[in-house]
C-alpha positions as CSV (number, residue, x, y, z in Angstrom):
1,M,-25.0,8.5,-20.9
2,T,-23.0,5.7,-19.3
3,I,-20.3,6.6,-16.8
4,L,-17.7,4.6,-15.1
5,P,-18.5,3.3,-11.6
6,E,-15.6,5.2,-10.1
7,Q,-17.0,8.5,-11.6
8,Y,-20.5,7.7,-10.3
9,F,-19.2,7.4,-6.8
10,D,-16.9,10.4,-7.0
11,D,-19.9,12.5,-8.1
12,L,-21.7,11.7,-4.9
13,Y,-19.3,13.6,-2.8
14,R,-19.1,17.4,-2.2
15,R,-16.4,19.4,-3.9
16,D,-13.2,19.5,-1.9
17,S,-11.6,22.9,-2.1
18,D,-8.4,21.8,-0.4
19,L,-7.8,19.0,-2.9
20,E,-8.9,21.1,-5.8
21,R,-6.2,23.6,-4.7
22,V,-3.6,20.8,-4.8
23,V,-4.7,19.7,-8.3
24,E,-4.5,23.3,-9.6
25,S,-1.1,23.9,-8.0
26,I,0.3,20.8,-9.6
27,R,-1.0,21.9,-13.0
28,R,0.3,25.4,-12.6
29,A,3.8,24.2,-11.6
30,G,3.9,21.8,-14.6
31,M,4.3,18.8,-12.3
32,P,3.1,15.3,-13.4
33,E,-0.7,15.0,-12.7
34,I,-0.4,11.6,-11.1
35,S,-1.9,12.1,-7.6
36,V,-3.8,9.3,-6.0
37,A,-7.4,8.9,-7.3
38,A,-10.0,10.8,-5.3
39,G,-11.7,7.5,-4.3
40,Y,-8.5,6.1,-2.9
41,G,-7.7,9.4,-1.2
42,R,-10.9,9.0,0.8
43,L,-10.0,5.4,1.5
44,L,-6.7,6.5,2.9
45,T,-8.4,9.0,5.3
46,F,-10.8,6.3,6.3
47,L,-8.1,3.7,7.0
48,V,-5.9,6.0,9.0
49,A,-8.9,7.0,11.1
50,I,-10.3,3.6,11.8
51,T,-6.9,2.0,12.6
52,G,-6.1,4.8,15.1
53,A,-2.8,5.4,13.4
54,R,-0.7,8.2,15.0
55,S,2.4,8.1,12.9
56,I,2.5,7.9,9.1
57,L,5.3,7.5,6.6
58,E,4.6,8.6,3.1
59,I,7.0,7.7,0.3
60,G,6.4,10.2,-2.5
61,A,4.8,13.6,-1.7
62,L,4.3,15.2,-5.1
63,G,1.9,18.1,-4.5
64,G,0.5,17.0,-1.2
65,Y,-2.8,15.4,-2.3
66,S,-2.3,12.1,-0.6
67,G,-0.6,13.8,2.3
68,I,-3.7,15.8,3.0
69,C,-5.9,12.7,2.8
70,L,-3.6,10.9,5.2
71,A,-3.3,13.8,7.6
72,R,-7.1,14.1,7.8
73,G,-7.3,10.8,9.5
74,L,-4.7,11.6,12.1
75,P,-5.5,12.9,15.6
76,E,-4.4,16.5,16.3
77,D,-1.1,15.3,17.8
78,G,-0.4,12.8,15.0
79,R,2.6,13.1,12.7
80,L,3.2,12.6,9.0
81,I,6.7,12.2,7.6
82,S,6.8,12.5,3.8
83,L,9.7,11.6,1.6
84,E,10.1,13.6,-1.6
85,L,13.0,13.6,-4.1
86,K,12.5,17.1,-5.3
87,Q,12.7,20.2,-3.1
88,E,10.3,22.1,-5.4
89,Y,7.6,19.4,-5.0
90,A,8.1,19.2,-1.2
91,D,7.7,23.0,-0.9
92,I,4.4,22.9,-2.9
93,A,3.2,19.9,-0.8
94,K,4.0,21.8,2.4
95,D,2.2,24.9,1.2
96,N,-0.9,22.9,0.3
97,M,-0.8,21.0,3.6
98,T,-0.6,24.2,5.5
99,A,-3.4,25.8,3.5
100,A,-5.5,22.7,4.3
101,G,-4.9,23.1,8.1
102,H,-2.5,20.2,8.6
103,G,0.9,21.9,8.3
104,S,1.8,21.3,11.9
105,K,1.4,17.5,11.5
106,A,3.7,17.2,8.5
107,E,7.5,17.0,8.0
108,Y,9.2,16.7,4.6
109,L,12.5,14.9,4.1
110,V,14.0,15.8,0.7
111,G,16.3,13.6,-1.2
112,D,16.7,10.0,-2.3
113,A,14.0,8.0,-0.5
114,S,16.2,5.0,0.1
115,E,18.7,7.2,1.9
116,S,16.0,8.9,3.9
117,L,14.6,5.4,4.9
118,D,18.1,4.4,6.1
119,K,18.3,7.6,8.3
120,L,14.9,6.9,9.8
121,A,15.9,3.4,10.6
122,L,19.1,4.6,12.3
123,K,17.0,6.9,14.5
124,D,14.7,4.0,15.4
125,N,11.6,5.6,14.0
126,R,8.5,3.5,14.0
127,F,5.2,4.0,12.1
128,D,1.6,2.9,12.2
129,F,0.8,3.5,8.6
130,F,2.7,3.7,5.3
131,F,1.7,5.0,1.9
132,I,4.0,4.2,-1.1
133,D,3.6,6.2,-4.3
134,A,7.0,6.8,-5.7
135,D,9.4,5.3,-8.3
136,K,8.0,1.9,-9.2
137,E,11.3,0.1,-9.6
138,N,11.9,0.4,-5.9
139,Y,8.5,-0.8,-4.6
140,P,9.9,-4.1,-3.4
141,N,12.7,-2.3,-1.6
142,Y,10.3,0.2,-0.1
143,L,8.1,-2.6,1.1
144,E,11.0,-4.2,3.0
145,A,12.0,-0.8,4.5
146,C,8.4,-0.2,5.7
147,I,8.3,-3.6,7.4
148,A,11.5,-2.8,9.2
149,L,10.1,0.5,10.4
150,A,6.7,-0.8,11.3
151,N,4.9,-1.1,14.6
152,E,3.0,-4.3,15.1
153,G,-0.1,-4.3,13.0
154,A,0.9,-1.4,10.9
155,I,-0.9,-0.9,7.5
156,I,0.9,-0.5,4.2
157,A,-1.0,1.1,1.2
158,A,0.6,1.4,-2.2
159,D,-0.8,3.1,-5.4
160,N,-0.4,2.3,-9.1
161,T,-0.2,-1.5,-8.8
162,L,-1.7,-1.9,-12.3
163,L,0.6,0.6,-14.0
164,R,-2.2,1.6,-16.4
165,G,-2.6,-2.0,-17.5
166,K,1.0,-2.8,-18.0
167,T,1.2,-5.1,-15.0
168,I,-1.3,-7.5,-16.6
169,D,0.2,-7.3,-20.1
170,D,2.7,-10.1,-20.7
171,N,4.2,-8.1,-23.5
172,K,5.4,-5.5,-21.0
173,Q,8.7,-6.5,-19.4
174,G,10.3,-3.3,-18.4
175,P,12.0,-2.8,-15.0
176,S,9.1,-0.9,-13.4
177,V,6.6,-3.5,-14.6
178,L,8.8,-6.4,-13.3
179,A,9.2,-4.6,-9.9
180,I,5.5,-4.0,-9.5
181,R,4.7,-7.7,-10.3
182,Q,7.2,-8.7,-7.7
183,F,5.7,-6.3,-5.2
184,N,2.2,-7.5,-5.9
185,R,3.3,-11.1,-5.3
186,L,4.8,-10.1,-2.0
187,I,1.6,-8.4,-0.9
188,A,-0.3,-11.6,-1.8
189,Q,2.2,-14.2,-0.5
190,D,4.6,-12.9,2.1
191,S,3.8,-14.6,5.4
192,R,4.5,-11.4,7.3
193,L,1.6,-9.7,5.5
194,M,-2.2,-10.0,5.4
195,G,-2.7,-8.4,1.9
196,V,-5.4,-7.5,-0.5
197,H,-5.4,-5.9,-3.9
198,L,-8.0,-3.5,-5.1
199,P,-8.4,-3.4,-8.9
200,A,-10.2,-0.1,-9.3
201,F,-8.6,3.0,-10.8
202,D,-4.9,2.2,-11.3
203,G,-4.8,-0.5,-8.6
204,L,-4.1,-0.2,-4.8
205,A,-2.4,-2.7,-2.6
206,L,-3.2,-2.9,1.2
207,A,-1.4,-5.0,3.8
208,K,-1.4,-5.4,7.5
209,I,2.0,-6.3,9.0
210,N,2.4,-9.2,11.4
211,L,5.9,-8.9,12.9
212,N,5.5,-12.2,14.7
213,K,5.6,-14.3,11.5
């Protein structure tokens, strides 16, 4: 039997009861089952850990899957601020984060992400790591907001840059697709960023911010 490379590597890792709990809670609540891929979740933990990030901003909490992955890479006194549109989702994410042992690291801001980003900027918050996994039409706007809130050398990661193949299909011209294409170009070409695109799963963009450019 032939399996996908992603599945082969996923099968090498031990079962993760904390993340399985998240998946089940999302299913039980009838939420969209669109958490970051397991392989990219492990990558997020790895990146946070090796960069020494102490402060993370997550745009889009859903059920807390990516939040747990991010928090695992933080030191004990690290912090994660997660923006979530829906109170119900934020509550589930917080419960899952607490069950995984990272509740003290996480704070959830509920409401429109753009408004929350403006409030964070007014309070002069700065972050070492960003993860974007929210409404796709605003990805370019979120990118600019992250750059404005970044410490020098901060890392940006963003999920779903392929939109299940729509991004590379010229027949698809909807607003989300156009926004993701613009975002992908910025990751590749913006002089303030050192960017790379990973084509596995549904696509992941990574960039290091250079504020001196």
